[in-house]
C-alpha positions as CSV (number, residue, x, y, z in Angstrom):
1,X,74.9,-60.6,40.8
2,X,72.5,-63.2,42.3
3,X,70.2,-65.5,40.6
4,X,67.1,-63.3,40.9
5,X,68.9,-60.2,39.6
6,X,70.2,-62.2,36.6
7,X,66.7,-63.4,35.8
8,X,65.3,-59.8,36.1
9,X,68.1,-58.5,33.8
10,X,67.4,-61.3,31.3
11,X,63.7,-60.3,31.3
12,X,64.4,-56.7,30.9
13,X,66.7,-57.4,28.0
14,X,63.9,-59.2,26.2
15,X,61.6,-56.2,26.7
16,X,64.3,-53.7,25.6
17,X,63.4,-52.5,22.1
18,X,65.9,-53.1,19.3
19,X,67.5,-50.0,17.9
20,X,68.1,-51.7,14.6
21,X,68.6,-49.4,11.6
22,X,65.5,-51.0,10.0
23,X,63.2,-49.9,12.9
24,X,64.6,-46.3,12.8
25,X,64.3,-46.2,9.0
26,X,60.7,-47.5,9.3
27,X,59.7,-44.8,11.8
28,X,61.3,-42.2,9.5
29,X,59.4,-43.4,6.4
30,X,56.2,-43.6,8.5
31,X,56.6,-40.0,9.6
32,X,56.8,-39.0,5.8
33,X,53.6,-41.0,5.2
34,X,55.4,-43.5,3.0
35,X,53.3,-46.3,4.5
36,X,54.3,-49.2,2.2
37,X,58.0,-48.6,2.8
38,X,57.4,-48.3,6.5
39,X,55.5,-51.5,6.6
40,X,58.2,-53.4,4.8
41,X,60.8,-52.1,7.2
42,X,58.8,-53.0,10.3
43,X,58.1,-56.5,8.9
44,X,61.8,-56.9,8.3
45,X,62.5,-56.2,12.0
46,X,59.6,-58.6,13.1
47,X,60.8,-61.4,10.9
48,X,63.9,-61.7,13.1
49,X,62.5,-60.3,16.3
50,X,58.8,-61.2,16.5
51,X,58.5,-59.8,20.1
52,X,60.1,-56.5,19.4
53,X,57.8,-54.2,21.4
54,X,58.5,-51.0,19.5
55,X,58.2,-52.7,16.1
56,X,54.9,-54.3,17.0
57,X,53.6,-51.0,18.5
58,X,54.6,-49.0,15.4
59,X,52.8,-51.6,13.2
60,X,49.7,-50.9,15.2
61,X,50.1,-47.1,14.7
62,X,50.7,-47.7,11.0
63,X,47.5,-49.8,10.7
64,X,45.6,-47.1,12.6
65,X,46.8,-44.4,10.2
66,X,45.6,-46.6,7.4
67,X,42.2,-46.9,9.2
68,X,42.6,-50.6,9.6
69,X,41.4,-50.4,13.2
70,X,41.0,-54.1,13.9
71,X,44.6,-54.8,12.8
72,X,45.8,-51.9,14.9
73,X,43.9,-53.2,17.9
74,X,45.6,-56.6,17.6
75,X,49.0,-55.2,17.3
76,X,48.6,-52.9,20.4
77,X,47.2,-55.9,22.4
78,X,50.3,-57.9,21.4
79,X,52.6,-55.1,22.4
80,X,51.0,-54.9,25.8
81,X,51.4,-58.7,26.1
82,X,55.1,-58.4,25.3
83,X,55.4,-55.6,27.9
84,X,52.5,-55.2,30.3
85,X,54.1,-51.9,31.5
86,X,54.3,-50.5,28.0
87,X,52.6,-47.2,28.7
88,X,53.0,-46.1,25.0
89,X,51.0,-49.1,23.8
90,X,48.4,-48.6,26.5
91,X,47.9,-45.0,25.3
92,X,47.7,-46.2,21.7
93,X,45.1,-48.8,22.6
94,X,43.0,-46.2,24.3
95,X,42.5,-44.4,20.9
96,X,41.1,-47.6,19.4
97,X,38.7,-48.0,22.3
98,X,37.5,-44.5,21.7
99,X,37.0,-45.3,18.0
100,X,34.9,-48.3,19.1
101,X,32.9,-46.3,21.6
102,X,34.4,-48.2,24.6
103,X,35.0,-45.0,26.6
104,X,35.4,-46.8,30.0
105,X,38.1,-49.1,28.5
106,X,39.8,-46.1,26.9
107,X,39.9,-44.3,30.2
108,X,41.2,-47.4,32.0
109,X,44.1,-47.7,29.5
110,X,45.0,-44.1,29.8
111,X,44.8,-44.2,33.6
112,X,47.1,-47.2,33.7
113,X,49.5,-45.6,31.2
114,X,49.5,-42.4,33.3
115,X,50.2,-44.3,36.5
116,X,53.2,-46.1,34.9
117,X,54.6,-42.8,33.5
118,X,53.0,-39.6,34.5
119,X,55.3,-37.5,32.2
120,X,54.5,-39.2,28.9
121,X,53.0,-36.4,26.9
122,X,51.1,-38.4,24.4
123,X,49.1,-40.1,27.2
124,X,48.5,-36.8,28.9
125,X,47.3,-35.3,25.5
126,X,45.1,-38.4,25.0
127,X,43.6,-37.9,28.4
128,X,42.9,-34.2,27.5
129,X,41.4,-35.4,24.3
130,X,39.2,-38.0,26.1
131,X,37.8,-35.3,28.4
132,X,37.2,-33.1,25.4
133,X,35.3,-35.9,23.7
134,X,33.0,-36.2,26.7
135,X,32.7,-32.4,27.0
136,X,34.4,-32.2,30.4
137,X,36.2,-28.8,29.9
138,X,37.6,-28.7,33.4
139,X,39.6,-31.9,33.1
140,X,40.5,-31.2,29.4
141,X,42.2,-28.0,30.5
142,X,43.8,-29.6,33.5
143,X,45.5,-32.3,31.4
144,X,46.3,-30.0,28.5
145,X,48.2,-27.7,31.0
146,X,50.0,-30.8,32.4
147,X,51.3,-31.6,28.9
148,X,52.4,-28.0,28.3
149,X,54.2,-27.9,31.5
150,X,56.3,-30.8,30.4
151,X,56.6,-29.8,26.8
152,X,55.8,-26.1,26.5
153,X,56.5,-26.1,22.7
154,X,54.5,-29.2,21.9
155,X,52.2,-28.4,18.9
156,X,49.8,-31.2,19.8
157,X,49.6,-30.1,23.4
158,X,49.0,-26.5,22.4
159,X,46.3,-27.6,19.9
160,X,44.6,-29.8,22.6
161,X,44.7,-26.9,25.0
162,X,43.1,-24.6,22.4
163,X,40.3,-27.1,21.9
164,X,39.7,-27.3,25.6
165,X,39.6,-23.5,25.9
166,X,36.8,-23.4,23.2
167,X,34.5,-25.8,25.1
168,X,35.3,-23.8,28.3
169,X,33.9,-20.6,26.8
170,X,37.3,-19.1,26.1
171,X,37.4,-19.0,22.3
172,X,39.4,-15.7,22.2
173,X,42.4,-17.3,24.0
174,X,42.0,-20.4,21.8
175,X,42.1,-18.2,18.6
176,X,45.4,-16.6,19.8
177,X,47.0,-20.1,20.2
178,X,45.6,-21.5,17.0
179,X,46.6,-18.5,14.9
180,X,50.2,-19.0,16.0
181,X,50.0,-22.7,15.4
182,X,48.7,-22.1,11.9
183,X,51.6,-19.7,11.2
184,X,54.1,-22.3,12.4
185,X,52.4,-25.2,10.6
186,X,50.6,-23.8,7.6
187,X,49.9,-27.3,6.1
188,X,48.3,-28.8,9.2
189,X,44.6,-29.4,8.5
190,X,43.7,-30.2,12.1
191,X,44.9,-26.8,13.3
192,X,43.0,-25.1,10.5
193,X,39.8,-26.8,11.3
194,X,40.1,-26.0,15.0
195,X,40.8,-22.3,14.2
196,X,37.7,-22.3,11.9
197,X,35.6,-23.7,14.8
198,X,37.0,-21.1,17.2
199,X,36.2,-18.3,14.8
200,X,32.6,-19.6,14.5
201,X,32.2,-19.7,18.3
202,X,33.1,-16.0,18.3
203,X,30.6,-15.2,15.6
204,X,33.3,-14.4,13.1
205,X,31.6,-16.4,10.4
206,X,33.4,-14.9,7.4
207,X,36.8,-16.0,8.8
208,X,35.5,-19.4,9.7
209,X,33.9,-20.0,6.3
210,X,37.0,-18.8,4.5
211,X,39.2,-21.4,6.2
212,X,36.7,-24.2,5.5
213,X,36.1,-23.1,1.9
214,X,39.8,-22.9,1.1
215,X,40.5,-26.2,2.7
216,X,37.6,-27.9,0.9
217,X,38.7,-26.5,-2.5
218,X,42.2,-27.8,-1.9
219,X,41.1,-31.2,-0.7
220,X,37.4,-31.9,-1.0
221,X,37.9,-35.5,0.4
222,X,38.9,-34.1,3.8
223,X,35.7,-34.6,5.9
224,X,36.9,-32.0,8.4
225,X,36.2,-29.1,6.1
226,X,32.9,-30.4,4.8
227,X,30.5,-29.1,7.5
228,X,32.0,-25.6,7.5
229,X,31.9,-25.5,3.7
230,X,28.3,-26.4,3.4
231,X,27.2,-23.9,6.1
232,X,28.2,-21.1,3.8
233,X,25.1,-20.6,1.5
234,X,27.4,-19.2,-1.3
235,X,29.3,-22.5,-1.7
236,X,28.1,-25.2,-4.2
237,X,28.8,-28.9,-4.3
238,X,29.6,-30.7,-7.5
239,X,27.9,-33.9,-8.4
240,X,31.2,-35.7,-8.0
241,X,31.5,-34.3,-4.5
242,X,28.1,-35.7,-3.5
243,X,28.8,-39.1,-5.2
244,X,32.1,-39.4,-3.4
245,X,30.6,-38.8,0.0
246,X,27.5,-40.9,-0.7
247,X,29.9,-43.8,-1.3
248,X,31.6,-43.0,2.0
249,X,28.3,-43.1,3.9
250,X,27.6,-46.6,2.6
251,X,31.1,-47.8,3.4
252,X,31.2,-50.0,6.5
253,X,34.8,-49.1,7.2
254,X,34.0,-45.4,7.6
255,X,33.5,-44.3,11.3
256,X,30.1,-43.4,12.7
257,X,31.4,-40.0,13.5
258,X,32.5,-39.3,9.9
259,X,29.2,-40.5,8.6
260,X,27.4,-38.2,11.0
261,X,29.5,-35.2,9.9
262,X,28.9,-36.0,6.2
263,X,25.1,-36.4,6.6
264,X,24.7,-33.3,8.7
265,X,26.8,-31.4,6.2
266,X,24.5,-32.5,3.4
267,X,21.4,-31.7,5.5
268,X,22.8,-28.1,5.8
269,X,23.6,-28.0,2.1
270,X,20.3,-29.3,0.7
271,X,18.3,-27.2,3.2
272,X,20.1,-24.1,1.8
273,X,19.0,-25.4,-1.7
274,X,15.4,-25.6,-0.5
275,X,15.5,-29.4,-1.2
276,X,13.9,-30.3,2.1
277,X,13.1,-33.9,1.3
278,X,16.6,-34.7,0.5
279,X,17.9,-32.7,3.4
280,X,15.5,-34.6,5.7
281,X,16.8,-37.9,4.5
282,X,20.4,-37.0,5.2
283,X,19.4,-35.6,8.6
284,X,17.8,-39.0,9.7
285,X,20.8,-40.9,8.4
286,X,23.3,-38.6,10.2
287,X,21.4,-38.8,13.5
288,X,21.2,-42.6,13.2
289,X,25.0,-42.8,12.8
290,X,25.6,-40.3,15.6
291,X,23.3,-42.2,18.0
292,X,24.8,-45.6,17.1
293,X,28.2,-44.1,17.9
294,X,27.0,-43.6,21.5
295,X,23.6,-44.5,22.8
296,X,21.9,-42.6,25.6
297,X,20.6,-44.5,28.6
298,X,17.2,-42.8,29.0
299,X,16.2,-45.2,31.8
300,X,19.1,-44.0,33.9
301,X,18.0,-40.5,33.3
302,X,14.5,-41.3,34.3
303,X,15.7,-42.8,37.6
304,X,17.8,-39.7,38.2
305,X,14.8,-37.3,37.6
306,X,12.6,-39.4,39.9
307,X,15.3,-39.3,42.6
308,X,15.5,-35.5,42.4
309,X,11.7,-35.3,43.1
310,X,12.1,-37.7,46.1
311,X,15.0,-35.6,47.4
312,X,13.1,-32.3,47.2
313,X,9.7,-33.6,48.3
314,X,10.7,-33.2,51.9
315,X,11.3,-29.7,53.3
316,X,14.9,-28.6,53.4
317,X,16.4,-25.6,55.2
318,X,19.7,-23.9,54.8
319,X,20.6,-20.6,56.6
320,X,23.4,-18.3,55.7
321,X,24.1,-14.9,57.3
322,X,26.1,-13.5,54.4
323,X,23.6,-12.2,51.9
324,X,24.4,-11.4,48.2
325,X,24.1,-7.7,47.5
326,X,25.9,-7.6,44.2
327,X,26.8,-10.0,41.4
328,X,23.6,-11.9,42.0
329,X,23.2,-15.0,39.8
330,X,20.5,-15.1,37.2
331,X,19.9,-18.7,36.1
332,X,18.6,-19.1,32.6
333,X,17.5,-22.6,32.1
334,X,15.3,-24.9,30.0
335,X,15.7,-27.4,27.2
336,X,18.6,-26.7,25.0
337,X,17.5,-24.7,21.9
338,X,14.5,-23.3,23.8
339,X,15.7,-19.6,23.6
340,X,18.1,-19.5,26.5
341,X,20.8,-17.8,24.4
342,X,18.3,-15.2,23.2
343,X,17.3,-14.5,26.7
344,X,20.9,-14.0,27.9
345,X,21.5,-11.7,25.0
346,X,18.5,-9.5,25.9
347,X,19.5,-9.5,29.6
348,X,23.2,-8.9,29.0
349,X,22.4,-5.8,26.8
350,X,21.4,-4.2,30.1
351,X,24.1,-2.1,31.8
352,X,23.7,-3.8,35.1
353,X,23.8,-7.4,33.8
354,X,26.8,-9.5,32.7
355,X,26.3,-12.6,30.6
356,X,28.7,-15.4,31.6
357,X,27.6,-18.0,29.2
358,X,27.1,-21.7,29.9
359,X,28.8,-22.6,33.2
360,X,29.2,-26.0,34.7
361,X,29.7,-24.6,38.2
362,X,26.4,-25.6,39.7
363,X,26.9,-29.2,38.6
364,X,30.4,-29.1,40.1
365,X,29.5,-27.8,43.5
366,X,26.5,-30.1,43.8
367,X,28.8,-33.1,43.7
368,X,26.9,-34.5,40.8
369,X,29.1,-33.1,38.0
370,X,27.5,-34.4,34.8
371,X,29.7,-35.4,31.9
372,X,27.6,-37.7,29.8
373,X,25.1,-39.0,32.4
374,X,25.1,-39.1,36.2
375,X,26.2,-42.3,37.9
376,X,24.7,-43.8,41.0
377,X,27.8,-42.8,42.9
378,X,27.4,-39.2,41.8
379,X,23.7,-39.2,42.9
380,X,24.9,-40.4,46.3
381,X,27.4,-37.6,46.4
382,X,24.6,-35.2,45.7
383,X,22.6,-36.6,48.6
384,X,25.5,-36.1,51.0
385,X,25.7,-32.5,49.9
386,X,22.0,-31.9,50.6
387,X,22.2,-33.6,54.0
388,X,25.0,-31.4,55.4
389,X,24.6,-27.7,56.2
390,X,28.4,-27.5,56.1
391,X,28.5,-29.0,52.5
392,X,25.6,-26.7,51.4
393,X,27.5,-23.6,52.8
394,X,30.7,-24.8,50.9
395,X,28.7,-25.3,47.7
396,X,27.2,-21.8,48.0
397,X,30.6,-20.1,48.6
398,X,32.4,-22.1,45.9
399,X,29.8,-21.3,43.3
400,X,29.8,-17.5,44.1
401,X,33.6,-17.4,44.1
402,X,33.7,-19.0,40.6
403,X,30.9,-16.8,39.3
404,X,32.5,-13.5,40.4
405,X,35.6,-14.3,38.3
406,X,33.3,-14.2,35.2
407,X,32.3,-10.6,35.9
408,X,34.6,-8.0,34.3
409,X,32.1,-5.1,34.8
410,X,31.3,-5.3,38.6
411,X,27.7,-5.9,37.6
412,X,24.6,-6.1,39.7
413,X,23.6,-9.5,38.1
414,X,25.5,-12.3,36.4
415,X,23.8,-14.7,34.0
416,X,24.5,-18.4,34.1
417,X,22.7,-19.8,31.1
418,X,23.5,-23.5,31.3
419,X,20.2,-24.9,30.0
420,X,20.3,-28.2,31.9
421,X,20.3,-26.2,35.2
422,X,16.6,-26.8,35.1
423,X,17.6,-30.1,36.8
424,X,18.9,-28.1,39.8
425,X,16.1,-25.6,40.5
426,X,15.5,-27.1,43.9
427,X,19.2,-26.9,44.7
428,X,19.3,-23.3,43.5
429,X,16.4,-22.3,45.7
430,X,18.2,-24.0,48.7
431,X,21.7,-22.6,48.5
432,X,21.1,-19.3,46.5
433,X,17.6,-18.0,47.4
434,X,18.6,-14.5,46.2
435,X,19.1,-15.8,42.7
436,X,16.6,-15.1,39.9
437,X,15.4,-18.2,37.9
438,X,14.2,-17.9,34.3
439,X,12.8,-20.9,32.5
440,X,12.7,-20.7,28.7
441,X,9.9,-22.5,27.0
442,X,9.3,-23.2,23.3
443,X,6.7,-25.1,21.3
444,X,7.7,-28.8,21.9
445,X,7.9,-29.7,18.2
446,X,10.0,-26.6,17.3
447,X,12.2,-27.3,20.3
448,X,12.7,-31.0,19.6
449,X,13.3,-30.4,15.9
450,X,15.8,-27.7,16.6
451,X,17.7,-30.2,18.8
452,X,17.3,-33.1,16.3
453,X,18.6,-31.0,13.4
454,X,21.8,-29.8,15.0
455,X,25.1,-31.6,15.3
456,X,26.5,-30.7,18.8
457,X,30.1,-30.7,19.9
458,X,31.4,-34.3,20.4
459,X,29.1,-36.3,22.6
460,X,27.0,-33.6,24.3
461,X,23.1,-33.9,24.0
462,X,23.4,-37.4,22.8
463,X,19.7,-38.0,23.5
464,X,18.8,-35.6,20.7
465,X,19.9,-37.9,17.8
466,X,17.1,-40.5,18.3
467,X,13.5,-39.3,17.8
468,X,12.1,-41.8,20.4
469,X,14.7,-41.0,23.0
470,X,14.5,-37.3,22.4
471,X,10.7,-37.2,23.0
472,X,11.1,-39.3,26.2
473,X,13.7,-36.9,27.4
474,X,11.5,-33.9,26.6
475,X,8.6,-35.4,28.5
476,X,10.9,-36.1,31.5
477,X,11.9,-32.5,31.5
478,X,8.3,-31.4,31.3
479,X,7.4,-33.6,34.3
480,X,10.3,-32.3,36.4
481,X,9.3,-28.7,35.6
482,X,5.8,-29.4,36.8
483,X,7.3,-30.6,40.1
484,X,9.4,-27.4,40.4
485,X,6.4,-25.2,39.6
486,X,4.4,-26.9,42.3
487,X,7.0,-25.9,44.9
488,X,8.5,-22.6,43.5
489,X,6.0,-21.2,41.0
490,X,6.3,-17.6,42.3
491,X,10.1,-17.7,42.0
492,X,10.4,-18.8,38.4
493,X,9.8,-16.5,35.4
494,X,8.5,-18.3,32.3
495,X,9.9,-16.9,29.1
496,X,7.7,-18.1,26.3
497,X,9.7,-18.0,23.0
498,X,6.6,-17.5,20.8
499,X,5.3,-14.7,22.9
500,X,8.7,-13.0,22.9
501,X,8.9,-13.3,19.1
502,X,5.4,-11.9,18.6
503,X,5.8,-9.0,21.1
504,X,9.4,-8.4,21.8
505,X,9.2,-5.2,23.7
506,X,6.3,-6.1,26.0
507,X,7.9,-9.5,27.0
508,X,11.4,-8.1,27.3
509,X,10.1,-5.4,29.7
510,X,8.5,-8.0,31.9
511,X,11.7,-9.9,31.9
512,X,13.7,-6.9,33.0
513,X,11.1,-6.1,35.6
514,X,11.4,-9.6,37.0
515,X,15.1,-8.8,37.6
516,X,14.0,-5.7,39.6
517,X,15.8,-3.4,37.1
518,X,14.7,-0.3,35.2
519,X,14.1,-0.7,31.5
520,X,16.8,0.1,29.0
521,X,16.1,0.4,25.2
522,X,19.4,-1.4,24.4
523,X,17.7,-4.6,25.4
524,X,15.8,-4.4,22.2
525,X,19.0,-4.3,20.2
526,X,20.6,-7.4,21.7
527,X,21.9,-8.5,18.3
528,X,24.3,-5.6,18.2
529,X,26.2,-6.6,21.3
530,X,29.8,-7.6,20.8
531,X,29.9,-10.0,23.7
532,X,31.1,-13.6,23.2
533,X,28.4,-16.1,22.5
534,X,29.3,-19.8,22.6
535,X,26.3,-21.9,21.9
536,X,24.6,-23.7,19.0
537,X,22.3,-20.6,18.6
538,X,25.1,-18.2,17.9
539,X,24.1,-17.4,14.3
540,X,20.5,-16.7,15.3
541,X,21.3,-14.2,18.1
542,X,23.5,-12.1,15.8
543,X,20.3,-11.2,14.0
544,X,17.2,-9.3,15.1
545,X,14.2,-11.4,16.4
546,X,12.4,-13.1,13.5
547,X,9.8,-15.9,13.1
548,X,11.9,-18.1,10.7
549,X,12.3,-21.0,13.2
550,X,8.6,-21.2,14.2
551,X,7.1,-24.2,12.5
552,X,10.4,-25.0,10.6
553,X,9.8,-28.8,11.3
554,X,6.9,-28.8,8.9
555,X,9.2,-28.8,5.9
556,X,10.6,-32.2,7.1
557,X,7.3,-33.6,8.5
558,X,7.6,-36.9,6.4
559,X,10.9,-37.7,8.1
560,X,9.7,-36.8,11.6
561,X,6.7,-39.1,12.1
562,X,8.1,-40.8,15.2
563,X,8.9,-37.5,16.8
564,X,5.5,-36.0,16.0
565,X,3.5,-39.1,17.2
566,X,5.5,-39.5,20.4
567,X,5.1,-35.8,21.4
568,X,1.4,-36.0,20.7
569,X,0.8,-39.1,22.8
C-alpha cells in the first residue's frame, strides 16, 4: 500500500460511521418517538466522536421532528462538512430548504444527492415530493416510479406515487393505492389525509368528510384533518379548538403553510356559520401567510405576457397536410374559477365529446413548460419552437398523440380545460387550426374573490393570495385577451358565466352549435354525469346551475378594499 492509498484509507476511516450500540439504540428510540431518550443516546456518541457523520445527521432529523428547524439545519450542514459526499444529509438538508421556501437550494441539494447515489430511495422520494410541491405532476410521477422500481414495497414511495397521481388527474388509481396503504398502516395519519383528498377529487365527499371527521375527533391538534373537518357543514368546533388554533396562528414557530391551512379552515367554518366578518378576517390572515410562504413575481409575468404579444404580432405560418378528422381538441380557457369546469361538464355531457380535464400537454410541447413561473430560458425555448416548422410539426403531433390517450370513447371532440391555456391561444391557432377555443368570462370581482377565497393545492396559483398582485394578474390576463381577440375574434367563443346562469338552455345551445354539433338535452343535466372532475370547482358542478356565487364577495367587502379599488382603477 503506497502513501496515497494509506492517506485515502485514513480519510475514509474518519468518515465511516460508528456502529456503536448507543447509535443503534438511539435510532431505535427515535423510531418509537421517544425523543428525549434518543437525544441522550446521540449525545453520548457525539461526546466521544464529535465528527460521527450518522450521529450528527440523526441529531438533525431529531430536531426536525421536534420542529426545531434552525437546529436541524445546523446539524445537517455539519454532517455535510464532515462528509461532502453524504447524500443522506444532502437529502435531509433539502427538506429544511423547502421549509424555508428556498426551492432552488432544495433542488440543488437533491440533485447533488441523486448524482452521488441514484438509488437512494429517500432522495428519490424527496425529489418526487419537491415536484409535487411545485405542481409538476409529470416529474412527480417519474421520480415516484423510480423509487418504486428500487423498493416496490416502500410505503412512502407508494404514498408519494398516489399523491402524484392525484395532481395528474388520476384520483381513481390513487384511491386504490391509498386504500391498500390504509389497510396496512391503519394508524398513519398522512395516508388517511391523502385518501381523504383523493376521495374529494372524485366527488365522494361523504367518504372524504368521514375520514377528516374521524381523524379530527381522535386528534383535534392534527392540522392535517382541520380543513376537511370544517368543510363539512354538520361539524362544529368547540371554543377550546378555536383557542388552540388561534394560539398556533400567533406562534412564530408555526410554519406559514400550517397557518394558511388553519386560517382557510376557519374561513370555511365561520362562513358556514354565517359569521362573514370573522370568516373574512381569517381569510386575509390565511392568504397573507400563504403568500409570505412563496411570493409571486408579477413583473416577470408581465414581461412574459408582453413577449407573447411581440412574438405573435408578426404573421406566422405553419402548414400540415394531415388534417384532424376525429378527436379534435376543444380548448376551454380563461382565468381559473371563471366557469371552465362548468363549461367542460356541459360539453362532456354530449355523446360526441369527452372531457379530459386540465392537461399540461400544450405547455409541454411548446417548450415553455410552466411550473411556478416561466424563466427566460424557457421563453427562449418557446421562441425556438415558433421559429422552426419542424419543431411546430413535432409539437402538433406530440400534443395530439397525448390527447388521444385521454379518449376512452373514440369521441369526435376532446376537451382540454387547462384555464391558463389562454396564454397560448396564438400557439393553438398556429399548430392546431382545427381546434375549437372557448374563453370563459366572469364578473371580475366574482372571479377574483373566488380565487382569493380558495386554498389551492401546494404552490399553484400563488398570485391569488395577495389582493394587489391578484388584480394585477387579472388585468394582465384581460390585456392579453384583447390582443388575442384583435387577431382571432371569429375563432373564439366567449362563454359569459352570468349569461349562462341566467339563461342556461339558450347559452348552452349556442355553445354546442359553436362546436358544430346537434343539441342534446343531456347537456342541461351536466351535474348528473359520473365523469371524474379534478378542480377546485368540483363541489359546484355536482349541483344544478344556481346564482349563489354571483356577488358572494359583497359579504366580505370590508376585507376586500384593496381588491375592489384596484379592479376599479
